[in-house]
VOBA-1610 file (N, C-alpha, C; in pm, whole numbers, padded with zeros to 5 digits, always signed):
BEGIN
Unk+00082-00118-00007Unk-00002-00002+00002Unk+00091+00125+00000Unk+00051+00217-00080Unk+00138+00337-00087Unk+00093+00436+00020Unk+00200+00486+00082Unk+00170+00582+00188Unk+00243+00711+00156Unk+00187+00791+00190Unk+00243+00925+00169Unk+00208+01020+00280Unk+00259+01199+00276Unk+00259+01289+00390Unk+00265+01440+00356Unk+00174+01582+00455Unk+00199+01734+00433Unk+00118+01846+00515Unk+00100+01982+00458Unk+00046+02089+00555Unk+00015+02215+00497Unk-00071+02295+00566Unk-00112+02431+00525Unk-00034+02534+00598Unk-00005+02644+00542Unk+00093+02741+00599Unk+00073+02883+00565Unk+00147+02972+00629Unk+00151+03121+00604Unk+00288+03161+00572Unk+00313+03233+00465Unk+00440+03285+00432Unk+00484+03398+00509Unk+00612+03407+00527Unk+00664+03523+00602Unk+00791+03573+00535Unk+00900+03596+00617Unk+01029+03642+00567Unk+01089+03536+00481Unk+01139+03571+00357Unk+01200+03479+00265Unk+01340+03510+00227Unk+01415+03414+00221Unk+01554+03436+00176Unk+01612+03312+00120Unk+01722+03327+00032Unk+01778+03211-00041Unk+01913+03178+00022Unk+01938+03048+00034Unk+02057+02992+00095Unk+02183+03028+00006Unk+02282+03089+00062Unk+02392+03118-00023Unk+02524+03053+00025Unk+02521+02989+00146Unk+02641+02935+00196Unk+02622+02777+00207Unk+02723+02706+00147Unk+02715+02560+00151Unk+02700+02503+00297Unk+02758+02565+00391Unk+02757+02522+00528Unk+02621+02533+00579Unk+02545+02641+00537Unk+02400+02642+00584Unk+02319+02545+00525Unk+02344+02514+00393Unk+02265+02403+00331Unk+02300+02274+00401Unk+02419+02246+00436Unk+02458+02126+00501Unk+02384+02111+00631Unk+02385+02228+00706Unk+02319+02218+00834Unk+02166+02190+00819Unk+02101+02256+00723Unk+01962+02237+00702Unk+01935+02082+00664Unk+02016+02032+00571Unk+02001+01891+00537Unk+02020+01799+00658Unk+02125+01831+00736Unk+02144+01745+00853Unk+02020+01755+00950Unk+01959+01863+00969Unk+01845+01876+01046Unk+01726+01793+00991Unk+01702+01801+00866Unk+01605+01712+00806Unk+01632+01568+00813Unk+01758+01529+00783Unk+01791+01389+00786Unk+01796+01334+00927Unk+01825+01419+01023Unk+01820+01368+01159Unk+01688+01326+01195Unk+01589+01405+01169Unk+01444+01375+01200Unk+01398+01255+01119Unk+01429+01255+00981Unk+01379+01152+00898Unk+01440+01007+00937Unk+01568+01014+00980Unk+01631+00889+01012Unk+01569+00838+01151Unk+01547+00935+01236Unk+01484+00894+01370Unk+01349+00835+01341Unk+01273+00904+01251Unk+01135+00841+01219Unk+01147+00713+01151Unk+01244+00701+01060Unk+01264+00571+00992Unk+01301+00460+01079Unk+01393+00487+01176Unk+01444+00385+01265Unk+01323+00325+01355Unk+01224+00414+01386Unk+01116+00367+01464Unk+01009+00299+01382Unk+00997+00338+01253Unk+00878+00285+01175Unk+00911+00206+01060Unk+01031+00161+01023Unk+01052+00092+00900Unk+01026-00048+00910Unk+01004-00112+01021Unk+00975-00247+01031Unk+00851-00268+01125Unk+00767-00363+01102Unk+00647-00391+01182Unk+00696-00468+01306Unk+00650-00440+01427Unk+00687-00515+01549Unk+00559-00552+01628Unk+00586-00613+01748Unk+00469-00637+01826Unk+00398-00518+01882Unk+00470-00397+01887Unk+00406-00278+01927Unk+00323-00223+01818Unk+00214-00160+01850Unk+00127-00100+01750Unk+00180+00041+01707Unk+00174+00070+01579Unk+00208+00196+01524Unk+00084+00264+01486Unk+00076+00391+01526Unk-00049+00473+01487Unk-00010+00593+01411Unk-00084+00630+01306Unk-00065+00751+01226Unk-00192+00828+01204Unk-00200+00956+01225Unk-00319+01035+01191Unk-00269+01145+01103Unk-00315+01160+00987Unk-00275+01267+00890Unk-00388+01312+00799Unk-00356+01423+00743Unk-00450+01485+00633Unk-00364+01478+00507Unk-00428+01416+00411Unk-00361+01405+00271Unk-00451+01474+00168Unk-00389+01570+00101Unk-00456+01646+00000Unk-00387+01610-00141Unk-00460+01565-00232Unk-00405+01535-00361Unk-00471+01615-00469Unk-00391+01681-00560Unk-00440+01758-00674Unk-00397+01698-00797Unk-00494+01658-00878Unk-00464+01618-01019Unk-00509+01723-01114Unk-00519+01691-01241Unk-00565+01798-01339Unk-00706+01820-01346Unk-00787+01746-01262Unk-00939+01766-01260Unk-00982+01825-01126Unk-00928+01777-01018Unk-00989+01813-00890Unk-00889+01805-00780Unk-00932+01857-00667Unk-00852+01841-00534Unk-00928+01748-00440Unk-00862+01643-00389Unk-00928+01546-00300Unk-00857+01555-00165Unk-00933+01572-00059Unk-00878+01579+00076Unk-00924+01458+00153Unk-00831+01387+00218Unk-00860+01262+00297Unk-00801+01278+00438Unk-00890+01242+00535Unk-00839+01235+00673Unk-00807+01085+00693Unk-00678+01051+00723Unk-00634+00917+00729Unk-00592+00873+00867Unk-00625+00753+00907Unk-00575+00692+01038Unk-00527+00553+01001Unk-00407+00527+01053Unk-00359+00384+01035Unk-00309+00328+01162Unk-00332+00203+01186Unk-00284+00124+01295Unk-00224-00003+01242Unk-00098-00040+01286Unk-00036-00153+01234Unk+00060-00215+01328Unk+00074-00344+01319Unk+00183-00412+01393Unk+00217-00535+01295Unk+00287-00638+01348Unk+00332-00744+01256Unk+00218-00842+01236Unk+00095-00819+01289Unk-00012-00919+01269Unk-00135-00849+01206Unk-00143-00718+01209Unk-00268-00646+01166Unk-00231-00514+01103Unk-00325-00483+01006Unk-00306-00343+00935Unk-00444-00291+00923Unk-00472-00176+00968Unk-00596-00101+00960Unk-00574+00036+00897Unk-00635+00059+00787Unk-00625+00189+00717Unk-00763+00246+00701Unk-00791+00363+00762Unk-00925+00426+00754Unk-00907+00567+00696Unk-00990+00590+00605Unk-00991+00735+00544Unk-01135+00773+00506Unk-01140+00893+00460Unk-01269+00948+00417Unk-01320+00876+00296Unk-01233+00832+00209Unk-01279+00771+00085Unk-01279+00612+00086Unk-01183+00557+00157Unk-01174+00405+00158Unk-01109+00365+00282Unk-01121+00232+00313Unk-01062+00175+00426Unk-01009+00035+00395Unk-00914-00010+00465Unk-00859-00147+00448Unk-00843-00215+00590Unk-00895-00333+00608Unk-00879-00405+00733Unk-00813-00536+00697Unk-00701-00563+00751Unk-00619-00680+00706Unk-00550-00743+00830Unk-00570-00870+00846Unk-00490-00950+00933Unk-00433-01073+00851Unk-00376-01168+00927Unk-00308-01280+00859Unk-00422-01381+00789Unk-00552-01363+00829Unk-00643-01446+00770Unk-00726-01379+00657Unk-00774-01252+00694Unk-00874-01189+00609Unk-00833-01044+00567Unk-00876-01014+00450Unk-00858-00873+00397Unk-01001-00816+00353Unk-01035-00703+00408Unk-01160-00632+00362Unk-01109-00487+00322Unk-01171-00454+00201Unk-01150-00324+00145Unk-01281-00258+00118Unk-01306-00128+00159Unk-01424-00057+00152Unk-01414+00073+00071Unk-01504+00103-00018Unk-01510+00220-00094Unk-01632+00296-00036Unk-01607+00392+00049Unk-01713+00454+00123Unk-01820+00527+00039Unk-01787+00615-00051Unk-01885+00690-00130Unk-01982+00593-00209Unk-01934+00469-00239Unk-02018+00375-00310Unk-02081+00270-00221Unk-02045+00283-00094Unk-02098+00181+00013Unk-02073+00037-00045Unk-01954+00018-00077Unk-01913-00110-00145Unk-01793-00165-00080Unk-01795-00297-00048Unk-01684-00357+00017Unk-01639-00487-00056Unk-01513-00526-00051Unk-01462-00644-00103Unk-01387-00724-00001Unk-01406-00856-00015Unk-01349-00950+00079Unk-01257-01056-00001Unk-01142-01080+00064Unk-01062-01195+00008Unk-00980-01255+00123Unk-00939-01371+00106Unk-00836-01427+00208Unk-00709-01355+00195Unk-00642-01330+00303Unk-00503-01259+00296Unk-00409-01349+00231Unk-00321-01285+00147Unk-00217-01372+00078Unk-00119-01429+00180Unk-00059-01545+00152Unk+00043-01610+00242Unk+00158-01507+00267Unk+00205-01508+00380Unk+00327-01419+00420Unk+00299-01266+00398Unk+00166-01217+00404Unk+00143-01088+00366Unk+00218-00985+00453Unk+00237-01013+00587Unk+00318-00922+00666Unk+00464-00931+00643Unk+00509-01043+00603Unk+00650-01054+00575Unk+00684-00967+00450Unk+00594-00966+00357Unk+00610-00882+00235Unk+00595-00734+00272Unk+00515-00697+00372Unk+00501-00564+00415Unk+00627-00520+00478Unk+00693-00597+00549Unk+00825-00561+00616Unk+00929-00533+00512Unk+00931-00606+00401Unk+01033-00585+00293Unk+00995-00454+00232Unk+00874-00418+00199Unk+00841-00294+00132Unk+00857-00176+00228Unk+00840-00204+00364Unk+00857-00097+00457Unk+01006-00053+00479Unk+01096-00141+00431Unk+01234-00105+00439Unk+01283-00018+00324Unk+01210-00030+00210Unk+01246+00044+00098Unk+01206+00199+00104Unk+01091+00225+00160Unk+01047+00368+00170Unk+01134+00456+00259Unk+01173+00408+00375Unk+01274+00493+00455Unk+01400+00521+00385Unk+01451+00428+00309Unk+01580+00458+00236Unk+01554+00564+00127Unk+01440+00559+00065Unk+01407+00658-00041Unk+01395+00801+00017Unk+01324+00806+00132Unk+01310+00937+00209Unk+01446+01002+00227Unk+01542+00927+00280Unk+01676+00972+00308Unk+01753+01011+00180Unk+01741+00926+00080Unk+01819+00954-00043Unk+01762+01080-00119Unk+01637+01107-00104Unk+01593+01231-00164Unk+01650+01352-00108Unk+01673+01358+00026Unk+01734+01473+00091Unk+01884+01470+00065Unk+01947+01357+00073Unk+02095+01348+00044Unk+02137+01388-00079Unk+02067+01357-00187Unk+02098+01380-00328Unk+02041+01513-00376Unk+01940+01566-00314Unk+01878+01688-00358Unk+01957+01817-00314Unk+01907+01929-00341Unk+01966+02056-00308Unk+01868+02153-00250Unk+01902+02217-00146Unk+01822+02308-00081Unk+01819+02442-00164Unk+01688+02472-00216Unk+01670+02587-00296Unk+01648+02715-00213Unk+01571+02704-00116Unk+01540+02818-00029Unk+01477+02778+00096Unk+01479+02876+00200Unk+01412+02853+00327Unk+01346+02981+00363Unk+01235+02968+00452Unk+01173+03086+00501Unk+01129+03064+00646Unk+01128+03165+00728Unk+01087+03164+00868Unk+00939+03206+00869Unk+00840+03132+00938Unk+00712+03172+00959Unk+00662+03103+01084Unk+00537+03127+01121Unk+00477+03062+01231Unk+00353+02985+01188Unk+00317+02880+01259Unk+00200+02805+01220Unk+00143+02745+01352Unk+00024+02775+01383Unk-00041+02736+01507Unk+00044+02774+01629Unk+00098+02894+01629Unk+00183+02947+01721Unk+00314+02871+01745Unk+00363+02820+01643Unk+00489+02743+01645Unk+00581+02806+01546Unk+00715+02809+01578Unk+00808+02863+01489Unk+00840+02755+01383Unk+00822+02784+01260Unk+00838+02690+01155Unk+00944+02740+01048Unk+01021+02639+01000Unk+01115+02659+00888Unk+01040+02594+00766Unk+01018+02670+00667Unk+00975+02627+00535Unk+01092+02600+00444Unk+01122+02470+00415Unk+01236+02435+00344Unk+01203+02380+00208Unk+01252+02440+00100Unk+01227+02391-00035Unk+01351+02306-00086Unk+01319+02187-00114Unk+01424+02089-00163Unk+01403+02055-00316Unk+01502+02084-00397Unk+01500+02042-00537Unk+01551+01892-00553Unk+01465+01814-00615Unk+01513+01669-00628Unk+01616+01663-00738Unk+01701+01559-00716Unk+01813+01543-00816Unk+01762+01497-00942Unk+01833+01514-01050Unk+01779+01486-01183Unk+01760+01332-01202Unk+01838+01256-01135Unk+01823+01109-01136Unk+01690+01065-01074Unk+01648+01124-00966Unk+01522+01089-00906Unk+01404+01150-00973Unk+01424+01271-01038Unk+01315+01328-01124Unk+01275+01225-01229Unk+01373+01168-01289Unk+01356+01076-01403Unk+01284+00949-01352Unk+01322+00903-01232Unk+01272+00778-01183Unk+01131+00775-01123Unk+01107+00886-01046Unk+00970+00883-00979Unk+00884+01008-01011Unk+00922+01098-01108Unk+00842+01203-01148Unk+00823+01315-01046Unk+00900+01307-00949Unk+00904+01417-00845Unk+00996+01527-00871Unk+00947+01647-00853Unk+01031+01765-00890Unk+01098+01829-00768Unk+01010+01852-00660Unk+01059+01910-00543Unk+00971+01876-00424Unk+01029+01903-00303Unk+00955+01877-00179Unk+00966+02003-00086Unk+00847+02041-00042Unk+00856+02154+00060Unk+00825+02090+00202Unk+00926+02107+00291Unk+00909+02060+00424Unk+00863+02172+00522Unk+00784+02139+00613Unk+00742+02234+00721Unk+00800+02176+00856Unk+00905+02242+00906Unk+00977+02189+01014Unk+00964+02275+01141Unk+00927+02215+01249Unk+00904+02282+01379Unk+01040+02285+01454Unk+01087+02408+01480Unk+01217+02412+01563Unk+01182+02376+01707Unk+01069+02408+01754Unk+01029+02394+01893Unk+01028+02244+01920Unk+00962+02164+01831Unk+00944+02022+01851Unk+01048+01937+01779Unk+01142+02001+01701Unk+01242+01930+01633Unk+01189+01827+01544Unk+01090+01845+01464Unk+01032+01752+01377Unk+00960+01809+01258Unk+00938+01729+01159Unk+00862+01769+01039Unk+00709+01765+01067Unk+00644+01870+01049Unk+00500+01871+01078Unk+00419+01843+00950Unk+00485+01858+00832Unk+00412+01833+00710Unk+00506+01853+00594Unk+00457+01820+00473Unk+00532+01840+00354Unk+00442+01841+00230Unk+00495+01897+00128Unk+00429+01902-00008Unk+00516+01843-00112Unk+00469+01745-00191Unk+00544+01686-00297Unk+00489+01744-00430Unk+00581+01799-00513Unk+00532+01857-00635Unk+00593+01767-00750Unk+00506+01727-00848Unk+00538+01639-00949Unk+00560+01707-01083Unk+00607+01633-01177Unk+00636+01689-01317Unk+00508+01746-01375Unk+00525+01841-01470Unk+00418+01919-01522Unk+00309+01827-01586Unk+00349+01726-01661Unk+00250+01644-01737Unk+00218+01513-01659Unk+00259+01507-01531Unk+00234+01386-01458Unk+00086+01388-01407Unk+00024+01269-01376Unk-00112+01271-01348Unk-00151+01336-01213Unk-00062+01346-01124Unk-00076+01422-00997Unk+00017+01551-00998Unk-00050+01661-00962Unk+00024+01789-00954Unk+00101+01806-00829Unk+00032+01777-00715Unk+00099+01779-00586Unk+00021+01696-00489Unk+00095+01661-00376Unk+00029+01604-00258Unk+00079+01671-00139Unk-00019+01714-00057Unk+00011+01768+00079Unk-00022+01669+00187Unk+00069+01668+00287Unk+00052+01582+00406Unk+00064+01660+00530Unk-00025+01655+00619Unk-00018+01715+00757Unk-00012+01600+00856Unk+00089+01594+00934Unk+00105+01485+01033Unk+00044+01531+01165Unk-00077+01483+01189Unk-00136+01510+01321Unk-00077+01430+01439Unk-00041+01310+01409Unk+00015+01223+01512Unk+00091+01109+01449Unk+00214+01085+01499Unk+00291+00965+01459Unk+00338+00900+01590Unk+00279+00786+01618Unk+00305+00718+01748Unk+00352+00570+01714Unk+00474+00544+01758Unk+00537+00417+01725Unk+00521+00318+01844Unk+00446+00358+01956Unk+00420+00273+02063Unk+00276+00298+02109Unk+00185+00280+02028Unk+00046+00314+02048Unk-00012+00218+02154Unk-00076+00284+02249Unk-00139+00205+02366Unk-00287+00199+02358Unk-00350+00253+02253Unk-00493+00249+02248Unk-00547+00102+02225Unk-00677+00086+02230Unk-00740-00044+02204Unk-00734-00081+02066Unk-00683-00203+02041Unk-00682-00259+01908Unk-00729-00406+01915Unk-00836-00432+01829Unk-00901-00562+01829Unk-00803-00665+01766Unk-00812-00790+01809Unk-00723-00887+01757Unk-00759-00942+01617Unk-00890-00931+01575Unk-00923-00981+01444Unk-00993-00863+01364Unk-00962-00851+01237Unk-01028-00743+01165Unk-01179-00762+01149Unk-01224-00884+01153Unk-01369-00915+01138Unk-01444-00840+01251Unk-01385-00822+01367Unk-01455-00764+01477Unk-01467-00612+01459Unk-01404-00551+01360Unk-01425-00409+01328Unk-01537-00382+01239Unk-01593-00503+01173Unk-01682-00494+01073Unk-01814-00563+01104Unk-01810-00678+01170Unk-01924-00753+01194Unk-01961-00763+01347Unk-02090-00787+01375Unk-02127-00803+01515Unk-02116-00953+01548Unk-02151-00993+01675Unk-02139-01132+01715Unk-02237-01213+01636Unk-02340-01154+01574Unk-02438-01229+01498Unk-02402-01231+01344Unk-02276-01188+01310Unk-02220-01184+01184Unk-02292-01089+01086Unk-02348-00981+01147Unk-02415-00871+01065Unk-02327-00750+01068Unk-02339-00664+00969Unk-02262-00540+00964Unk-02283-00459+01085Unk-02177-00396+01136Unk-02192-00302+01241Unk-02252-00175+01186Unk-02315-00092+01270Unk-02393+00023+01225Unk-02309+00116+01119Unk-02179+00128+01142Unk-02103+00212+01054Unk-02104+00168+00908Unk-02140+00039+00888Unk-02129-00022+00758Unk-02276-00056+00711Unk-02379+00000+00773Unk-02517-00023+00730Unk-02542+00022+00591Unk-02608-00065+00514Unk-02640-00025+00375Unk-02527-00069+00275Unk-02409-00113+00328Unk-02304-00158+00242Unk-02333-00284+00178Unk-02270-00313+00054Unk-02277-00439-00011Unk-02127-00495-00006Unk-02120-00625+00025Unk-01992-00689+00034Unk-01974-00798-00079Unk-01869-00783-00153Unk-01847-00877-00268Unk-01715-00961-00234Unk-01717-01085-00279Unk-01588-01167-00262Unk-01511-01154-00386Unk-01383-01127-00366Unk-01288-01127-00480Unk-01254-01263-00525
//
């Protein structure tokens, strides 16, 4: 499953980086947080990981905004959003398209969480490489929700522009909390997506909230009927 991340902001004082040392410091600041985040989240463990974020995607026709929540560990994956949801454990996989009130069911593939771990190790490496090989174009100081923010514009290297159609990333970095609060990914002019914004509301790699042991319990009652949140839905078997 593809995952992605970003944020809304107010512009303020603007200046261009002119010293390589400054660029190095800014890169090290970004990489420090990204590596810390990657170390915590790149593999699924017995601890539950929780993410709450806003994802805004703009293509050539419309802008779509999704509120997304994810819970995962080495035995279960739950993805809930405005548009669709996925509930998966080692036995069952349910996918729901909410505007159509339509759901799909299938048995989970063998070794599904082993494959997730392998994919989860690739994305952290890409996050780091984009910063390491890119160049800082500009930064600006502003505030957002009463927090001091650095708005950092990163130009993607030519190699990665060709590979993944990504042109630049704007990071919103909180000096107070020493972390990235959001980012905007800008794509090539003729690509199907113009940009994606991600606002990180919460990233928790040791989530203590209640998590049910089977995904069926998120969907069906003890009488094997849809829970009220899925009333009126149709479920098809793949």
